[in-house]
RODO-2510 file (C-alpha; in nm, 4 decimals, decimal comma):
residues 457
     n   res          X          Y          Z
     1     x     2,7193    -0,2749     0,2446
     2     x     2,6126     0,0863     0,3000
     3     x     2,4133     0,0886    -0,0244
     4     x     2,2429    -0,2380     0,0683
     5     x     2,1587    -0,1048     0,4136
     6     x     2,0113     0,2158     0,2664
     7     x     1,8031     0,0160     0,0164
     8     x     1,6691    -0,2031     0,2974
     9     x     1,5741     0,1040     0,5015
    10     x     1,3988     0,2584     0,2011
    11     x     1,2187    -0,0678     0,1289
    12     x     1,0877    -0,0914     0,4832
    13     x     0,9912     0,2768     0,4764
    14     x     0,7988     0,2377     0,1514
    15     x     0,6303    -0,0765     0,2837
    16     x     0,5269     0,1088     0,5971
    17     x     0,3833     0,3949     0,3934
    18     x     0,2001     0,1529     0,1650
    19     x     0,0510    -0,0277     0,4619
    20     x    -0,0451     0,3016     0,6288
    21     x    -0,2569     0,4103     0,3314
    22     x    -0,4585     0,1597     0,1299
    23     x    -0,8128     0,0921     0,0206
    24     x    -1,0292    -0,1851    -0,1161
    25     x    -1,3463    -0,1868    -0,3235
    26     x    -1,5718    -0,4223    -0,1306
    27     x    -1,8686    -0,4184    -0,3667
    28     x    -2,0055    -0,2560    -0,6819
    29     x    -2,3706    -0,2533    -0,7865
    30     x    -2,4375    -0,1317    -1,1409
    31     x    -2,7875    -0,0850    -1,2780
    32     x    -2,8383     0,0309    -1,6365
    33     x    -3,1814     0,1367    -1,7589
    34     x    -3,2150     0,0885    -2,1343
    35     x    -3,3740     0,3954    -2,2939
    36     x    -3,5917     0,3635    -2,6079
    37     x    -3,3529     0,6001    -2,7918
    38     x    -3,0502     0,3670    -2,7430
    39     x    -2,8941     0,5376    -2,4404
    40     x    -2,8214     0,3809    -2,1026
    41     x    -2,9032     0,5602    -1,7789
    42     x    -2,6522     0,4125    -1,5347
    43     x    -2,6370     0,4129    -1,1554
    44     x    -2,3295     0,2664    -0,9858
    45     x    -2,2879     0,2176    -0,6114
    46     x    -1,9219     0,1685    -0,5129
    47     x    -1,8488     0,0694    -0,1535
    48     x    -1,4928     0,1532    -0,0467
    49     x    -1,3015     0,0544     0,2638
    50     x    -1,0407     0,3225     0,3369
    51     x    -0,7371     0,2679     0,5576
    52     x    -0,5708     0,6044     0,5887
    53     x    -0,6683     0,9468     0,4590
    54     x    -0,8040     0,9879     0,1029
    55     x    -0,8924     1,3076    -0,0818
    56     x    -1,0288     1,1875    -0,4164
    57     x    -1,1847     0,9007    -0,6083
    58     x    -1,1460     0,8241    -0,9770
    59     x    -1,3742     0,6549    -1,2297
    60     x    -1,2497     0,5997    -1,5833
    61     x    -1,4134     0,4345    -1,8819
    62     x    -1,2804     0,2340    -2,1771
    63     x    -1,1884     0,4359    -2,4851
    64     x    -1,4809     0,2926    -2,6810
    65     x    -1,7225     0,4480    -2,4282
    66     x    -1,5328     0,7511    -2,3022
    67     x    -1,6802     1,0023    -2,5471
    68     x    -2,0308     0,8692    -2,4874
    69     x    -2,0297     0,9252    -2,1108
    70     x    -2,2270     1,2426    -2,0352
    71     x    -2,3963     1,4011    -1,7331
    72     x    -2,1627     1,2331    -1,4840
    73     x    -2,2433     1,3047    -1,1184
    74     x    -2,1047     1,1677    -0,7928
    75     x    -2,2737     1,1485    -0,4530
    76     x    -2,1714     1,0391    -0,1070
    77     x    -2,4231     0,8034     0,0570
    78     x    -2,5076     0,7927     0,4234
    79     x    -2,6025     0,4246     0,3899
    80     x    -2,3874     0,1291     0,2934
    81     x    -2,4674    -0,0674    -0,0218
    82     x    -2,8134     0,0729    -0,1012
    83     x    -2,9806    -0,0702    -0,4105
    84     x    -2,9473     0,1529    -0,7175
    85     x    -3,2829     0,2991    -0,8165
    86     x    -3,4155     0,2840    -0,4623
    87     x    -3,1939     0,5408    -0,2909
    88     x    -3,3687     0,8112    -0,0961
    89     x    -3,2699     1,1665    -0,1797
    90     x    -3,2203     1,2513     0,1859
    91     x    -2,9340     0,9982     0,2072
    92     x    -2,7200     1,1490    -0,0696
    93     x    -2,4793     1,4437    -0,0817
    94     x    -2,3538     1,5711    -0,4158
    95     x    -1,9756     1,5984    -0,4580
    96     x    -1,7526     1,8045    -0,6843
    97     x    -1,6359     1,6210    -0,9973
    98     x    -1,3551     1,7192    -1,2341
    99     x    -1,2686     1,5404    -1,5590
   100     x    -0,8961     1,5147    -1,6313
   101     x    -0,7592     1,3249    -1,9318
   102     x    -1,0710     1,1152    -1,9579
   103     x    -1,0828     1,0346    -1,5834
   104     x    -1,3617     1,1601    -1,3575
   105     x    -1,2137     1,2650    -1,0230
   106     x    -1,4388     1,3189    -0,7240
   107     x    -1,3299     1,5247    -0,4235
   108     x    -1,3732     1,3472    -0,0901
   109     x    -1,2245     1,3613     0,2560
   110     x    -1,2386     1,0215     0,4200
   111     x    -1,0158     0,8436     0,6661
   112     x    -1,0283     0,4894     0,8094
   113     x    -1,3896     0,4118     0,7283
   114     x    -1,6181     0,2238     0,4922
   115     x    -1,8283     0,4452     0,2655
   116     x    -2,0610     0,3972    -0,0325
   117     x    -2,0668     0,6407    -0,3253
   118     x    -2,3155     0,6753    -0,6096
   119     x    -2,2120     0,7525    -0,9663
   120     x    -2,4833     0,8597    -1,2078
   121     x    -2,4238     0,9076    -1,5803
   122     x    -2,5702     0,8535    -1,9243
   123     x    -2,3968     0,6310    -2,1759
   124     x    -2,5031     0,7604    -2,5143
   125     x    -2,5676     0,5406    -2,8198
   126     x    -2,5083     0,2147    -2,6327
   127     x    -2,7636     0,0028    -2,8150
   128     x    -2,7560    -0,1421    -3,1652
   129     x    -3,1102    -0,1973    -3,2912
   130     x    -3,1734    -0,4471    -3,5707
   131     x    -3,4981    -0,5570    -3,7313
   132     x    -3,5092    -0,8836    -3,5319
   133     x    -3,3206    -0,8047    -3,2091
   134     x    -3,1178    -0,5424    -3,0250
   135     x    -2,7861    -0,5757    -2,8460
   136     x    -2,6069    -0,3874    -2,5707
   137     x    -2,2333    -0,4470    -2,5489
   138     x    -2,0788    -0,2549    -2,2623
   139     x    -1,7315    -0,2775    -2,1097
   140     x    -1,7469    -0,1626    -1,7489
   141     x    -1,3868    -0,2336    -1,6427
   142     x    -1,0975    -0,2495    -1,8865
   143     x    -0,7669    -0,4398    -1,8636
   144     x    -0,5534    -0,1248    -1,8283
   145     x    -0,3688     0,0744    -1,5609
   146     x    -0,6920     0,2448    -1,4549
   147     x    -0,8173    -0,0950    -1,3367
   148     x    -0,5277    -0,1538    -1,0976
   149     x    -0,7376    -0,2720    -0,8047
   150     x    -0,9503    -0,5806    -0,7495
   151     x    -1,3207    -0,4906    -0,7523
   152     x    -1,5100    -0,7330    -0,5320
   153     x    -1,8698    -0,8531    -0,5487
   154     x    -1,9734    -0,6919    -0,8767
   155     x    -2,3382    -0,6945    -0,9871
   156     x    -2,4375    -0,5614    -1,3307
   157     x    -2,8043    -0,5267    -1,4247
   158     x    -2,9825    -0,4243    -1,7438
   159     x    -3,3399    -0,3040    -1,6974
   160     x    -3,5584    -0,3285    -2,0078
   161     x    -3,7867    -0,0436    -2,1235
   162     x    -4,0832    -0,2780    -2,0686
   163     x    -4,1389    -0,6162    -1,9130
   164     x    -4,1284    -0,9311    -2,1189
   165     x    -4,0922    -1,3057    -2,0825
   166     x    -3,7326    -1,3941    -1,9745
   167     x    -3,7159    -1,6448    -2,2594
   168     x    -3,7142    -1,3489    -2,5020
   169     x    -3,3698    -1,2252    -2,3989
   170     x    -3,0315    -1,3514    -2,2854
   171     x    -2,6783    -1,2298    -2,2303
   172     x    -2,3184    -1,3158    -2,1527
   173     x    -2,0791    -1,1776    -1,8921
   174     x    -1,7142    -1,1840    -1,9889
   175     x    -1,5243    -1,2036    -1,6628
   176     x    -1,2815    -1,4555    -1,5136
   177     x    -1,5039    -1,5170    -1,2122
   178     x    -1,8461    -1,4829    -1,3739
   179     x    -2,1396    -1,6522    -1,2029
   180     x    -2,4650    -1,7784    -1,3503
   181     x    -2,6948    -1,5120    -1,4956
   182     x    -3,0248    -1,4262    -1,3298
   183     x    -3,3286    -1,3202    -1,5336
   184     x    -3,6664    -1,1698    -1,4514
   185     x    -3,9402    -0,9995    -1,6575
   186     x    -3,7628    -0,6676    -1,5852
   187     x    -3,4226    -0,7603    -1,7227
   188     x    -3,1021    -0,9535    -1,6599
   189     x    -2,8460    -0,9608    -1,3809
   190     x    -2,4791    -1,0555    -1,4130
   191     x    -2,2534    -1,1303    -1,1176
   192     x    -1,8856    -1,1861    -1,0536
   193     x    -1,7163    -1,2476    -0,7209
   194     x    -1,4261    -1,0235    -0,8215
   195     x    -1,3275    -0,8233    -1,1253
   196     x    -0,9546    -0,8827    -1,0968
   197     x    -0,7077    -0,5979    -1,1443
   198     x    -0,5856    -0,5482    -1,5021
   199     x    -0,8599    -0,7737    -1,6413
   200     x    -1,1681    -0,7005    -1,8467
   201     x    -1,5301    -0,7126    -1,7331
   202     x    -1,7843    -0,6623    -2,0102
   203     x    -2,1350    -0,7702    -2,1062
   204     x    -2,3315    -0,8679    -2,4150
   205     x    -2,7100    -0,8426    -2,3803
   206     x    -2,9595    -0,9448    -2,6517
   207     x    -3,3266    -0,8474    -2,6212
   208     x    -3,6368    -0,7805    -2,8361
   209     x    -3,5955    -0,4980    -3,0832
   210     x    -3,9549    -0,3720    -3,0619
   211     x    -3,8693    -0,2078    -2,7286
   212     x    -3,6420     0,0463    -2,8990
   213     x    -3,9268     0,2692    -3,0136
   214     x    -3,7118     0,5784    -3,0772
   215     x    -3,4446     0,4107    -3,2888
   216     x    -3,4171     0,3271    -3,6550
   217     x    -3,3697    -0,0434    -3,7171
   218     x    -3,1178    -0,1936    -3,9569
   219     x    -3,1018    -0,5436    -4,1004
   220     x    -2,9348    -0,7851    -3,8609
   221     x    -2,6009    -0,9146    -3,9959
   222     x    -2,6657    -1,2602    -3,8447
   223     x    -2,9674    -1,4245    -3,6761
   224     x    -3,0147    -1,3788    -3,3020
   225     x    -2,9456    -1,7451    -3,2261
   226     x    -2,6127    -1,7289    -3,4071
   227     x    -2,5136    -1,3979    -3,2468
   228     x    -2,5849    -1,5364    -2,8997
   229     x    -2,4104    -1,8646    -2,9812
   230     x    -2,1010    -1,6740    -3,0950
   231     x    -2,0830    -1,4823    -2,7681
   232     x    -2,1262    -1,7973    -2,5611
   233     x    -1,8584    -1,9724    -2,7672
   234     x    -1,6158    -1,6865    -2,6990
   235     x    -1,7054    -1,7013    -2,3306
   236     x    -1,6430    -2,0771    -2,3268
   237     x    -1,3066    -2,0345    -2,4973
   238     x    -1,2151    -1,7714    -2,2398
   239     x    -1,3082    -2,0067    -1,9551
   240     x    -1,1031    -2,2857    -2,1119
   241     x    -0,7983    -2,0613    -2,1450
   242     x    -0,8264    -1,9458    -1,7853
   243     x    -0,8536    -2,3073    -1,6687
   244     x    -0,5045    -2,3659    -1,8071
   245     x    -0,3677    -2,1443    -1,5312
   246     x    -0,4252    -2,4282    -1,2827
   247     x    -0,2298    -2,6595    -1,5113
   248     x     0,0480    -2,4039    -1,5353
   249     x     0,0651    -2,3669    -1,1569
   250     x     0,0958    -2,7444    -1,1292
   251     x     0,3769    -2,7472    -1,3882
   252     x     0,5876    -2,4767    -1,2202
   253     x     0,7319    -2,7053    -0,9436
   254     x     0,8216    -2,9665    -1,2057
   255     x     0,9794    -2,7025    -1,4274
   256     x     1,1773    -2,5718    -1,1292
   257     x     1,3031    -2,9242    -1,0653
   258     x     1,3961    -2,9505    -1,4320
   259     x     1,5960    -2,6280    -1,4125
   260     x     1,7746    -2,7611    -1,1038
   261     x     1,8639    -3,0779    -1,2934
   262     x     1,9968    -2,8668    -1,5817
   263     x     2,2185    -2,6734    -1,3397
   264     x     2,3508    -2,9981    -1,1909
   265     x     2,4246    -3,1350    -1,5393
   266     x     2,6130    -2,8180    -1,6304
   267     x     2,8176    -2,8489    -1,3117
   268     x     2,9045    -3,2089    -1,3978
   269     x     3,0293    -3,1359    -1,7497
   270     x     3,3834    -3,2643    -1,8296
   271     x     3,5525    -2,9268    -1,7839
   272     x     3,4145    -2,9177    -1,4295
   273     x     3,5603    -3,2568    -1,3291
   274     x     3,9062    -3,1341    -1,2433
   275     x     3,8236    -2,9414    -0,9281
   276     x     3,6483    -3,2422    -0,7768
   277     x     3,9803    -3,4325    -0,7568
   278     x     4,1369    -3,1667    -0,5386
   279     x     4,5031    -3,2790    -0,5779
   280     x     4,7651    -3,0008    -0,5929
   281     x     5,0008    -3,2256    -0,7910
   282     x     4,7369    -3,2614    -1,0603
   283     x     4,7135    -2,8858    -1,0882
   284     x     5,0907    -2,8391    -1,1083
   285     x     5,1244    -3,1097    -1,3725
   286     x     4,8393    -2,9822    -1,5868
   287     x     4,9005    -2,7632    -1,8900
   288     x     4,8486    -2,3988    -1,7937
   289     x     4,6515    -2,3378    -2,1132
   290     x     4,4103    -2,6164    -2,0190
   291     x     4,3724    -2,4715    -1,6681
   292     x     4,3097    -2,1255    -1,8084
   293     x     4,0398    -2,2426    -2,0497
   294     x     3,8704    -2,4470    -1,7775
   295     x     3,8801    -2,1507    -1,5412
   296     x     3,7299    -1,9260    -1,8092
   297     x     3,4844    -2,1994    -1,9165
   298     x     3,6123    -2,1461    -2,2706
   299     x     3,5056    -1,7821    -2,2877
   300     x     3,7248    -1,5607    -2,5097
   301     x     3,9467    -1,3058    -2,3369
   302     x     4,1838    -1,0418    -2,4710
   303     x     4,4786    -1,1874    -2,2743
   304     x     4,4097    -1,5557    -2,3412
   305     x     4,7082    -1,5797    -2,5759
   306     x     4,9415    -1,5302    -2,2741
   307     x     4,8288    -1,8669    -2,1388
   308     x     4,9263    -2,0196    -2,4722
   309     x     5,2679    -1,8528    -2,4637
   310     x     5,3421    -1,9607    -2,1073
   311     x     5,2276    -2,3118    -2,2002
   312     x     5,5015    -2,3233    -2,4658
   313     x     5,7480    -2,1817    -2,2116
   314     x     5,6683    -2,4667    -1,9714
   315     x     5,7205    -2,7209    -2,2537
   316     x     6,0580    -2,5680    -2,3377
   317     x     5,9531    -2,4518    -2,6823
   318     x     6,0048    -2,0890    -2,5814
   319     x     6,1614    -1,8719    -2,3145
   320     x     6,0451    -1,5485    -2,1536
   321     x     6,2249    -1,2572    -1,9911
   322     x     6,1592    -0,8987    -1,8891
   323     x     6,2805    -0,6261    -2,1216
   324     x     6,2346    -0,2552    -2,1763
   325     x     5,9154    -0,1280    -2,3369
   326     x     5,9146    -0,0011    -2,6941
   327     x     6,0476     0,3466    -2,7613
   328     x     5,7040     0,4722    -2,8658
   329     x     5,5911     0,4341    -2,5036
   330     x     5,8833     0,6358    -2,3662
   331     x     5,6833     0,9596    -2,3375
   332     x     5,3626     0,7862    -2,2270
   333     x     5,3414     0,8285    -1,8493
   334     x     5,0669     0,5677    -1,8212
   335     x     5,2627     0,2951    -2,0021
   336     x     5,4768     0,0439    -1,8086
   337     x     5,8535     0,0791    -1,8413
   338     x     5,9039    -0,2918    -1,9034
   339     x     5,7371    -0,5654    -2,1023
   340     x     5,7769    -0,9388    -2,1631
   341     x     5,9967    -1,0754    -2,4360
   342     x     5,9164    -1,4294    -2,5575
   343     x     6,1858    -1,6123    -2,7560
   344     x     6,1078    -1,9157    -2,9713
   345     x     6,3874    -2,1660    -2,8977
   346     x     6,2610    -2,5149    -2,9866
   347     x     5,9542    -2,4746    -3,2013
   348     x     5,9550    -2,8462    -3,2807
   349     x     5,8310    -2,9175    -2,9265
   350     x     5,5069    -2,7329    -3,0105
   351     x     5,3260    -3,0132    -3,1903
   352     x     4,9547    -2,9324    -3,1620
   353     x     4,7719    -2,7476    -3,4374
   354     x     4,6908    -2,4483    -3,2185
   355     x     5,0556    -2,4193    -3,1078
   356     x     5,1715    -2,4224    -3,4702
   357     x     4,9109    -2,1565    -3,5442
   358     x     5,0425    -1,9475    -3,2528
   359     x     5,3987    -1,9713    -3,3835
   360     x     5,2812    -1,8681    -3,7294
   361     x     5,0793    -1,5855    -3,5714
   362     x     5,3211    -1,4394    -3,3159
   363     x     5,6614    -1,5412    -3,4455
   364     x     5,6147    -1,4451    -3,8096
   365     x     5,6549    -1,1007    -3,9637
   366     x     5,3814    -0,9343    -4,1672
   367     x     5,5774    -1,0210    -4,4806
   368     x     5,5670    -1,3911    -4,3880
   369     x     5,9264    -1,4488    -4,2759
   370     x     6,0051    -1,6092    -3,9401
   371     x     6,1188    -1,4116    -3,6375
   372     x     6,2523    -1,5428    -3,3124
   373     x     6,1027    -1,2926    -3,0647
   374     x     5,7619    -1,1618    -2,9668
   375     x     5,7243    -0,8574    -2,7432
   376     x     5,3976    -0,7850    -2,5659
   377     x     5,4119    -0,4302    -2,6936
   378     x     5,3576    -0,5773    -3,0421
   379     x     4,9936    -0,6277    -2,9387
   380     x     4,9627    -0,3049    -2,7384
   381     x     4,8772    -0,0620    -3,0141
   382     x     4,9950     0,2980    -3,0311
   383     x     5,1142     0,5181    -2,7492
   384     x     4,9198     0,8306    -2,6613
   385     x     4,9546     1,1192    -2,9089
   386     x     5,1412     0,8926    -3,1491
   387     x     5,1316     1,0113    -3,5098
   388     x     5,1373     0,6539    -3,6401
   389     x     4,8298     0,5481    -3,4406
   390     x     4,6388     0,4428    -3,7547
   391     x     4,9195     0,2013    -3,8436
   392     x     4,9151     0,0402    -3,5006
   393     x     4,5349     0,0361    -3,5032
   394     x     4,5506    -0,1860    -3,8110
   395     x     4,8052    -0,4137    -3,6426
   396     x     4,5863    -0,4515    -3,3323
   397     x     4,2845    -0,5301    -3,5481
   398     x     4,4815    -0,8007    -3,7315
   399     x     4,6106    -0,9338    -3,3978
   400     x     4,2556    -0,9716    -3,2610
   401     x     4,1385    -1,1453    -3,5778
   402     x     4,4163    -1,4059    -3,5552
   403     x     4,3566    -1,4501    -3,1832
   404     x     3,9947    -1,5487    -3,2538
   405     x     4,1133    -1,8163    -3,5008
   406     x     4,3612    -1,9442    -3,2415
   407     x     4,0968    -1,9492    -2,9675
   408     x     3,8566    -2,1537    -3,1813
   409     x     4,1334    -2,4004    -3,2631
   410     x     4,2265    -2,4432    -2,8934
   411     x     3,8625    -2,4932    -2,8038
   412     x     3,8197    -2,7490    -3,0827
   413     x     4,1281    -2,9402    -2,9652
   414     x     4,0042    -2,9470    -2,6055
   415     x     3,6649    -3,0689    -2,7238
   416     x     3,8273    -3,3585    -2,9070
   417     x     4,0238    -3,4394    -2,5913
   418     x     3,7009    -3,4499    -2,3898
   419     x     3,7791    -3,1422    -2,1818
   420     x     3,4981    -2,9418    -2,3364
   421     x     3,1581    -3,0253    -2,4740
   422     x     3,0137    -2,7225    -2,6502
   423     x     2,7210    -2,9083    -2,8052
   424     x     2,5746    -3,0418    -2,4819
   425     x     2,5537    -2,7025    -2,3052
   426     x     2,4075    -2,5535    -2,6217
   427     x     2,1453    -2,8272    -2,6402
   428     x     2,0638    -2,7979    -2,2695
   429     x     2,0416    -2,4190    -2,2754
   430     x     1,8390    -2,4257    -2,5969
   431     x     1,5922    -2,6722    -2,4465
   432     x     1,5729    -2,4693    -2,1256
   433     x     1,5124    -2,1513    -2,3273
   434     x     1,2437    -2,3190    -2,5375
   435     x     1,0713    -2,4612    -2,2291
   436     x     1,0930    -2,1299    -2,0452
   437     x     0,9641    -1,9321    -2,3440
   438     x     0,6852    -2,1831    -2,4007
   439     x     0,5760    -2,1551    -2,0382
   440     x     0,5721    -1,7755    -2,0558
   441     x     0,3799    -1,7773    -2,3846
   442     x     0,1398    -2,0349    -2,2406
   443     x     0,0882    -1,8235    -1,9296
   444     x     0,0137    -1,5192    -2,1486
   445     x    -0,2328    -1,7272    -2,3472
   446     x    -0,4019    -1,8598    -2,0329
   447     x    -0,4106    -1,5072    -1,8907
   448     x    -0,6171    -1,3937    -2,1925
   449     x    -0,3409    -1,1769    -2,3368
   450     x    -0,3539    -1,0749    -2,7004
   451     x    -0,1864    -1,2627    -2,9814
   452     x     0,0535    -0,9706    -3,0303
   453     x     0,1624    -0,9929    -2,6678
   454     x     0,2160    -1,3683    -2,6883
   455     x     0,4100    -1,3324    -3,0149
   456     x     0,6286    -1,0606    -2,8661
   457     x     0,7152    -1,2839    -2,5695
***
C-alpha cells in the first residue's frame, strides 16, 4: 500500500511538472530557393507557443542531409509568422547556435509566450540534374526521436531559379495529412495541416533541367513522366495504407468483444464447472487428486505427487503416518525433524493407469524390486554439506523425470473423463494470439512502418 501511494504521488508530481512546462509548434513556413549549382538556400520560420520557461531550441536534420547543412543561423523575430524572404532586417535578432551530435541548439530565454524564430541555412548538393529534367528530394522531418512533437500548419515551398509555365514542373509531398499542391510561375508549394510526431515529411520536386546552369547533366535513368508517376504511385500507396487505420479503429471494439468471449469460454471449460455447483458434499466426495488438478488448472507442480499419494490413502490402497527424518538430515538445522511415511497396503485398489505408474515409481527400488514404504525424504535430495550430494542429485533428477510422466498420464486420464480439455484452450489461445498478432502487424503496416518492423512484430 505504501509503495502504491508513493507511486501515485510521484505520478501526480510528474504530471504537474509536465503540465507546468510544455510547448507547441503552431506553424512552420519553409521556403527553399533552388540555386543553379544544385544547392538550396533555405529559410524556415518556426512559431512556438511556450508554456513555462525555455532556454534552448533544437533543429535536427535527417542523416542523409546532415552533412550537407552548412551556414546555419538562427534569429528571433519581433513579428509572428512573417513570410520567409520578406522579413525586414530590423525585426530580427541573431542568436547563439551550437551544434551537438548533429543537432543545432539555439540559446533562448522565453517564458509563457508565442514567438517566431527564423532558421537560415544552405543545403548543399540537393539537386540531381539530368539531361531532360532535374529533381529535388528533401526530407524536412524524419520519423525519429528528434521529431517527437507535432508540427502544425506546415508550408514547404521551392522557388525556381527562373520563372516558367507551371505545366513544366510538378511534385509530391509525402505526409499523412498532405493537402493539394499549389503552383505558380515561381515554383511549387506543399502544405500539410500537421506533420505528426515520429512520422516523415518529405518532398519530391521535378522541374526543367535547363535552369541548373552551373551543374553537369547526366543521362536520366527513366523518363520524367515515369519518375513522376512512380512518386505519385508511392504517395497513393501511402495514403491507402494510412486509410486502413480507420478500419483498424473500427475493428478494435469488435476484437475486444471477441477477447471477452474467449475469456468467458475459458471460464466455462469443464474443469471450471465444479465450483458453480457450490455443494460441500460434492467437494468432500470428490477425489483429492481431481480437486488438486482442477485447482492448479493442470499446471505441473513439484509437490503434485502428494495429491496422488493422499488420493490412494483415501481409497485405502495406502496409509500414511509421521516418522523421523532420515539420518542424513540430523545435522541439518534447516531440515524438519519429521517426515511422512506412506505404506502401500492394498495396491489392488489402485486400478487406474496413473496409480499403477505411481506404485511402480514410488514403491519400487532402483533395482526393480517392490518395496512397501515411501518416505518423503526419498525425494528431498541431499542434506547440506553431505559428501554424497552427487548421488542424491541423480536420484532427484530421476524422481522429477518420472513425476513428469505421471503428471502427463493423470492429465490424459482426466481429459478422457471430460474434466480437462487441453485442445480447446490451445485452439482458443492460438486463435487469439494469431488475431492479436495480425492486428498489431496490420497496425504497423497501416502506420507506414518498415517491413523489418512488421516482420519483427
